[in-house]
N, C-alpha and C positions, 0 to 999 in steps of 0.2 A: 421380739429380742432388737437389741441394738447390732447393726450389721454396718460398720464404718460411720457414716455420718447420718444415715436414716434407720427407721424401725422397719425391720423385716416381719410381714404379718402373714399369717396363714389362717384360713377361713374355710370351713365346710359346712355341708347341711343346709345352705340356702339357695343356692343357685344350681342348676342341671341335676335336679334330684332324680331323672330316670336314668341316668348313667350309673354305672356300678360304682363309680366313685368320682368325685369333683373337687377341686381345691382352688380357691382362688388366693394367688399370691399378690402382695403388695409391697412395693418399695418407694417410696416419696410418693409420686403422682403417677407412677407406672404401675399397671394392674394387668396380671395374666390368668385367665380361668384355663386349668387344665382339666380335661375329662379322661377317663378310662372307662373302657367298655370291653369285657371278654365274652366270647361267643360260647353259646352252650353245648354246642358240638364240636368236635374236631374237625378239621377240614380236611376231605378226603384227598388222597394221592399226592399228598405233601410230605416232602421228606425235609423240612427246615422248619424253624420257627417262623409261624406269621406273624409279625410285630410290624405294625403300620404307624408311623409318627407324622402328624400333620401340624404343623405351626403356622399361623395365619394372623398377619397384621392387618387390621380393619382402620382404613382411612379415618373413621369417625373418632377414632382413639386420640387422634393428634388434632380433631378440628377440622379436618379436611373433607372435600369432595373428590372422590377418583375423578381423573382425566378420562378422555376418551368418549366415543359415542354412546355408550351404555350406562356410564357412569355409576360402575359399581366394580367390586374387586373382581378380578379375573384369574387367570392362571398364577402359580406361585411364582414369586420373583426369586432372584438369585439368592437375596438375604434370607428369605423365608427357607429356602431349601436348604442352606446352611445351616441355619438354625434348627430347621428338623433334624438335621444329622447330628448336630451337639447334642440334641435331646436323646436320640437314638442309642449313640455309642456308650454311654454310661448305663443305661436302662437294659439294654439287651443282654449283657452277661449276668444280670440278676435273675432271668426267667430260666427255667429248665430247657436245655436243648431238646428235650425229646416231646416238648408240648406242641400239640397240633391245633390247640384252639386258637382261634384268632385273636389278636389282642390290637385295640386300636387306641392310640393315645392323641388327644386333640388340643392343643394349646391355643388359645385366642387371645391376642393382645386388645384388651378392652380399653385402656386408657395409657396415654403416653405423656410425660411431660417434658420431653424433649433432652432430658439430662440423664435419665437412667435407663441402662440396656435392658432390655426385657429378657434375653437369652438366658441369663442366669436365673432369672425367676421362673422361666419354662423349664429349666431343669430340675429345680427344687419342687415346683409344683408336680411335675411329672412323677417324680419320685415319691413325694406324699401321696399323690392319687393312687399310685399303683400299690402302694403298701395299704391303702383303705380298702382297695377292690379285692375281689375273691380270688385275684392272681397269686400263685405260689412263690411270693418272694419272700427273703428273708430278713432284709435291712435295707434302711433307706440310704440315698446317696446325697452328699453334700456337696455344694458348688459355692465357688468364689471367683471374682475377677481381681487381679492383682496389676498395680502398675508400679512404676517408679518414676518419681518427680525429686531432683536434686538430690538422689542418694536416698531417700526415704520411700517406703512403702505405701501404697495407698490401696485401701480396700474398696472394691467396686468403684473404681475411679468414674467421674462423669464424661461424657464425650469430650469436652474441652480438655479436661485432665489427660486424658488416652492420647489426645494429639500432642500433648507436650512431654508423654511420658515415652522414655527409651524402651518400655517393655510393655506388653499386652499379654498377659497370661490367664488363661481359664484352667482351673483345674478342680476336678470331681473326685471326691473321695468316698469311701465305705470305710465302717470300722476295721476292715482288714488292710486298708491302704490305699493307694491311688489307684483309681480306675480308669481317668481319662484326662488328658492333657490337650490343649490347644493354645499354641502361642505364636507370636511374632515380635521380634525383637531387633534392636540396632546393634547387631554384632557383638552381644553379651558374651564374657567368659562363661563356661560351664559352670566353674565353682559359684558363680553370681546367681545363676539360674538356679541351681540346687537349692541355694539359700531362699530365693524367692518361692519355690515348691515347697520348702519346709514351712515358711511362713504362711502360704496359703493353705496347706494342709490343716495347720491350727485354727485358720478361720472357718473354713469349711466344716471342721468338727463341730462348730457351735451351731451350724445350720441343721446337721444330723439330730442333735439333742433336742430343737426345737420340733422336728418332725416326730421324733418319738413320743414326745409330750402328747402331741396332737394325736397318734396312733393310740397311745395308752388311754386317752380320755374317749376315742370311738369305740376302741376295741372290736375292729371289724371281723367279721366270720369269713373264714378263708374257703375256697370252693374245692371240690374233688375232680382231680382231672387223670386221664388215663397217661401216664408218664412211663409206661413200661418199654423197657429196652431189650435188645435181642438177649435170649438166653446166654447165660456164660457156657453152658455146657454145648449149645449150639456152636456158639463162635469156637469152641476148643475142636469140635468135629472138623469144622471148616479148616481149621490150622492143620490138622493133621493130614486132611486130603490135599489140601494146597502144597504143604511142604515148602520147599525152598523157592517155589514160585512167586511167593510174597516178596520176598528181598528182590528176586530176579525182575519182578515186575516194577518195584520202584526205582531199580537201576536202569531198565529201560526206558521208563518214563523220562528219566534224567537224560539219556543219551539220546533217544528219539524225539524228544520234545513233546510236550502237550499231550501225554497219554497215548502216544503213538505205539505203546507195546501191544502184544498179543494179548488178548483177553478171552479168547474163543473157550479157554479151559473152565471158565466159570459156569457156563452151561453144562459143562462135564461133570462138575461138582454138584451141581444142584441135582443132576438126573441120579448120582449115585447115592445122594443123601435120601432123596425121594424113594427109591428101592429099597433102603434100609429104613425108612421111617414106618411107622406103626400106620393101621388103618385109620382113616380119616385125618391124617397129617399130611400136609403139603409144604414141600420146600420151593420156593420160587428163587429165580435170578437175582430178583432183587433183595431178597432176605440175605443170599450167598454175598451180594456186591456190599451191602451193609458190614456183614461180619468181615469181609475182605478189608474194608476201610478202616475198621477197629484194630486188625492187625498192622496192617500197614503203619498205622498211628503209633501203636506200641513199638514196632520194629524200628521206626525212624527216631521216634524218642529214645528208645533203649541205647541205640548205637552211639547216639551223641552223648547220652549222660555217662554210659561206661566206657566207650572207647574213646570219647572227646573226638568223634570223626563224624563226619557227615556224608549223606548218601553219594553225594559227587566226589568224593574223596578228600574235600577241603578240610582244614582245621577250623576251630570255632571263630579264628578273626581273620581268616584268609577271605580275599576279595576275588570275584571272578575276573577274567579277562577284561580288559577296558581297551576301546579304540575311540578316538575322536576324530573328527572332521571338520572343517568349514568350508563354506564356499560350495557346497556341494549343488546348489540351485542356481543357475546363471543368472536368472532374471528377477530373483528375489533381492531385497535390499540387504538381506544378510540370513545366512544359513549355517545349520550346524547339525551334524550326526554324532549322537552317542550312543555307544554300545557297551553294555555290561553284561557278559553272559548271553543268554537269550532273551536280553531284555533291549529293546532299542527305540530310540526317540529321535525323530527328524523334525527339528525346530526351524522356523522360519519367522523372521522378524520384519516388519513393516512400519516404515516410518510417513506419519501422517502429519496433518496441520491441526491447528486448534479447532476448525471445524469438524474434524474427525475425532474429537473427543465423546465418549460416551456420556450421555445426561442421565443422571440417577435421580428420580424423584421418590425419594424415601419419608418416612415420617418425621426424622430431624430435619428434612428440608430438601431443596435441590442442589446439587453439586456435579461437577464434570469431573470426569475419570481420565487421565491421559495415558496410563499404563494399563493394559489388560491383557492377561493370560488365558488362553483357551486350549483346552485339552481334549483331544479326541481319540477314543477307545475303538476303532474299527473291529468287526468281528473275526478277520482273518489274522490279527495280531496274535490271537490264540488258537488258530486254527478251527473256527466254528463257523457255522453258517446260521445266520439270524437275522431279520427283518431291521433295516438302518433308518432310525427315526431321528429325533433331535437328541440333543445331549442330555444323558440321565443325570439322576442325582450324583451318582458315582464320578462322573466326569467334571460336573461342576465342583464338587467336594475337592477333587485331585487338582483340578487347575487353581482354584482359590488357594491352596495350600502352596502350590509351586509359585504363584504370584506372589504370596506373602513372602515367601524367602527372597526372592528376587527385589521385591519392591525397597527392600533396605537400602540396596546399593543404587538404585536408579538415581540419575542426576535430577536438580530441581529445573524448573523451567526458565530461570534466569540463565542458567549455563546451556540448556539443551532444550530450546523451545517446541521440540517435536511430541506429537503423540504416538506413543510406540504399542503397536499390538503384535504380540507373540504367541504363534500357534504349535503346540505340540503334536504331532501325529506320531502314535504309538504303532510302529511297524512290527513289533514283537514283544511280547510280554510273559515274562516268567519271574515275576518278583519286584517291587518297587518302580513301578512304570512313573510316578509321580516324582520320584527323586531323579530319575533317569531325565525327565523334563526339567528339572531344575538345571541340571548339567549340560542337556543339550540348548538350552534356553541362554545359559551364560554362553556358550560358542556361537549363538546366533547373534545375540547382542553385541558382542566383540567384533563379530565378522561385519555387522551392519554399522560400525563406528560409534555405537553408544556408549559415551564415557562413563561407564559404571565405575562405582568407587573401588570393587574389588570383584573378582571372579568369585561365584557361589557354587558349591557342590554338595550333593545330598546322599544319605546313604540310611538304608533300613536295619534296623537292629532288631533281633528276635529273640525269643525267650522260651527255653525248656525248662518248665519248673514241676517238680513233685514234691519238694520240701524246700526248707532251708539249705540242708546239706546236699540235696540233688537240685542244683540250679545251674542251667547254663545259658549264658548271653552269647548270641550269634551276631555275626558282623555279615552284612549283605546277605539277607535272606533271600531264596529263591520261593517259588510259588507253592512247593510241597511243605517247605518249612513253614509259610504263613498259614498254610491251611491245617496243617497237624500241630502248629505251635500254639505259643501263649499270649504272643504279645507281636505286635507291629509298631514299632518306634521309630518313627521317621525323624531323621535330625539333618537340618541343612544350615549351611553358614560359610563364612569365608575363613580365611587364615587366623582372623582377629577373633572371632566369636560365632555364635550362632546367631542366625537369623529366622528360623522358623523351627517348631516342633510340633508333633501331632502323636499322640499317644493312644492306641486302641488295643483294649484287652478282650481276651477270652475269659479269663479269671474275674473273680469278684473282689479284686484289690491285689496290688502288690506292695511291698515296703518299698519306702522312698530308696534305700540304699541300692535295691536291685536298678532302680533307674539312675542312680547315680553311676553305678559299674557301666551301664550301658551308654551313658552320655559321654562318659570319660573313654570309652572304649571306641566310640563314634570319630573322637578326634583325630587319631592317626589314619584312620580309613579315609575322613574327609581331606586330610592334607595329601595322602597318597593320589586322589583322584585330581585335585588341584595341580599337582606335580604333571598329570597327563594331561591336562588342559592348558597348562603353562607351556609344554612341550610343543603344542599345536599352534597356539597363539597366544603370546607373552603378555599382550595389553591391546585395547579396543583400536582398530584401524584408524589411522589419522584422517582418512578422507572417506566421505560417505560413497554409497554406490552411484553410479551416474543416474541411475533409475531413480533414486531418491529424490523427492523435492528439496530445493533448496528454501531456506528461511531465514529471512533478514528481519531483525528485531529493531525497530525506531521507537525512541522513546519521544512523546510530544506532550505538551501543556495539557492536562486533563480539561482546561477551559475551552480548548480548541477542538476536542472531538466533535462538538456539532456542527463546527465548520468543517472539519474533514469530511463528515458523513454528509452533509448538507440537506436540504428539505427534502424529506421523503427517500432520503439515501441516494439522491442524485449525484452528488460528488464522489462517493465511494463508487456507485456503479459505473461512473465514467471512468475512474481509475482502473477499475477491474477490466472493463471493455477495452481501453486503449494499450493498457500494458500486458494483458493476457494473464497475469498474476492474481492469486488468490490474497484478499487482505482483510484481516480479521484485529478488531479492535475490541481493548479491555477497558474497564471503567477507569484504571489507574494511568490510562494515557500510553500503555503498552500497545505498539501494532506490531503484529507478524505478518510478514509478507512473504508469500511462498509461490514458488514456480518450479516448474522442470527445468528451466534454463536461467542462466544467470542475468541474461540480457532482460528478460521479461522482469526479473526482481528489481534489478537497477533501475529501470523506467518508471516502476511504481514507486520505489522508494525517493527516487528524484522529484516525482509529482507531489508524493506526500510531505516531502520536505518543502517543496515551493508553496503548498497550500498552507502549512503550519508554521513554517518559521519565518521570523521576522525578516523583511528585505535588507539585503545587505548593501549598505551604501558604498556606491562604487563598482558593484558588480554588473557585469553586463550578462543580459539575458536573451535567449532567442525568442522573441515573443510572437503572438499572432496577433493580427489587427482585427479588432471586435466591431468596432464601429467608429465611423469618420463624423465628426461635427466642423462647423465651420472654424472653430478655434484651436483644432488639434485632432488628434485619433487617440481611441482607448485602445489600449495593447496588452492583451492576458500574457502574464510571464511565468504564470503557473495555473494549474486548474482552478478556475472560479476567482482567480485573483488579477486584478487589473490595475493599471497604471496610466497616467494621461501623459501622452508626449505631446507638448504644446507645439504649435505651428512653428513658432520661433526656434523649436529645437528639432525641426524635422530635417532642415537642410540650412546651409549658409545661405544668407540673403533672405529677400523677401519672397513669401510663398503666397500667390494670390489663390491658388485653388488647390486645397488638400488633396482631392482626388486625383489631381495629375502627377502627384508622387507616390501615392499609396491606394491600394483599394482593400475592402474588407476581405479576409482570409489570408492576405499577404504576411510573409514571414520577415519580421523586422528586428534586427539587432538593436537594443537599447541598453541604456545604462541607467541605473538608479541614481540621480543627482540630488533626490530630497525626499525624505518622508516626514510630513509636517506633525504638527502637535495633535492633529486627531487621525494620525496614522494614513493619511492619504499619500499616494505614491506619486513621485513626478518623475518623469523619464526623458532620456534625450538619446534621439538617433544619431545626431551629428555628433555628439561626446563619445558615442560608442566606437567610431572610428578610432579613436585614441583611449584605450582600455586603461592605459597605465597612467593618465593624466588624473589628477584630483577632480572630482565632481564640481561643477560650477552650476548652483541654481541659476534659473533664469530670472528669478524675482528674489528679494530680501525676504527672509525668514519671517512670517508673521504679517506681512502685506497683504491686503486683500486682492490688489490686481484686479478689482471688479471687472474693468473693461474686457480683459481676456475670459473671464468667467460667466460673463453674460448677464451681468446686472449687479447691483450692489447688496450686500448684506444677505439675511437669509440662509437657510441650510441649503447643503448640495444633495443633489439627488446621486446617491451612490449605490444605491440598491442592495445593501448588505445582504448577504447570505444568511440564513438562519444561524444563530448562536445558541450554545446551550444555556437554558434558563429563560428563554425568551425569543421574540420573534425579531424582525430587522431593526438593527439601530438607526438606519436611515431609510425613511420612506417616500414613495412617490408622493409628489405635491408638496414636501416639507419646505420648500423655499424657492426662491427665483432663479437659482442658480442650475442651469440644465449641463449636468455633467455625465447624465446618464448613468446606468446600472454599472458598477464597478467591481461587483463581486465580494466576496468576504474579507475580512481585514485579517491583515497578517498578524 
């Protein structure tokens, strides 16, 4: 079928035939193979759906060889982890929650054209493959990416088009409605986002029809799995024994935080039911716990739908108490503490230089990343004890969402040439810690003096839905409402519009009108949080932290980059060593000078300008005597830049012996009195004493004055430093005039 500008092709039966199902998806020159395997036996001791999704990008797909010592693919990259999550999120709701057989989905990018993003293909391939497998799923998932360029919707935009777009929207749908959304936007109004989702839903429906044709042609056989749940009569028995303790337990969990309620009565209920059970029947505490969870779910949902009241006493649109602080960490470049109910994010901003940018080596090429957001979720944030290892998939996913939300308002490098790293430490978590990260991140960035376009706030919207008539959209969901609810819809944005969306469902789809209600309901909540932020810090600080590096940007002629760097990096290393500042040079001639103190930066800037700018006629320089000749001295007026101070310009009157006046290493004040047609600089020490007087050349322009140059004709030995695109312009022995090495040309 045609999907945008390319044909979308699905193929099965040729590759990976030992898998339960495998589908190859091709779009343009990008090919993804997705396989599904379902274990024959259920996994023992598991109380959740064991679905595992792995997405891998093979470097050969883009005609590359992996870097590193081993020259092979290693652990998953952040991009692979994020794509794995994108595949997992719309597929998981399709499988029965009571299924305990392991399901593994593997998506391999086998070919990459550098134009078409493989993540949409991975979702479509996973949907088609799991429908062809024995797994008990009912219908496929459609997927499409939508952008907007110059007001027009673009289906499955290329990477280049996405960079030009003010919207990057990925929508997954089923015949029942939308099931997953992932979006980044440049402050788009809610109405325009709804319009984009409506357009995406129609386009995604076509990919569902294509999968249905494939499924009808293959006619897969479905497996038989033990999907039994707790007997309803047993759940009713537990309800009678528990009585009011179900509601009391929920309320205590809210009041005491993170399941702090007394649950010793669960064992008592199990003993009572065991005593009443017939011979050969055993009731365990685990069975009672499962029944209680079902009863808690029913109580929470029923209270919301019938009484329009939540278990913590809030109305459907109420937000938990919010507090904001800035400057909470004394030595960081910027910090912010955001608390909303029992969710708390401590964010710290660090400013760095261009050398601190993250280098990304991906199939589409190498590039540098100057804004990074890292999200940490320690176990104490939910009152748990568990091993602390590296960041998990959830942490990477939450960090990426918050980064997307804030990236839309980050300043460009031309106005703020810093690398920015933002870290969110989740100190408490009871619902929507990723959106707390967005709010805390805004506080930290503004405290650090980062000139963001607008403050950003985020809110998580929930859903309780039994039918069209029984539907409730919740603002600012807490943990229990996320656990027992049907939706986690995260919305982040500014006062102008939305910058990021993420929708996760436990249902197999919801009508778009439900999302429209949630999106519009999120706006006043976002505005409420933005007012709280503005009350603490209304705009970014004008001054950076005294502990942050100072960056000065200097623009030079790109043709002079070679002279600035010098042969083997000689000149730039000298500038760094003598000034104590860090110097980063870009191909367009942008030079960024950074240092912890202003004096070092200014010294480096002066050295760079002296090395790259044309000498100013009549300007007085503080030079260093580098070499002494019989006809004068060569003085360095800038790193690697020398001029000749002729003996006649050293002092008034006749100078018989130059070394009687100056020695190598002496500091000598000189004035530029001439720059000849070949760029050579002539200096005067005696005229430097009268800096306001016009420069007077010691000879007429164009005259050879061979006597003082050491011989007629020929080239001058000026020892030019390396220049971009070639070697020295003037070389040793190129003529009879011995002026010695004079460094690079201005």
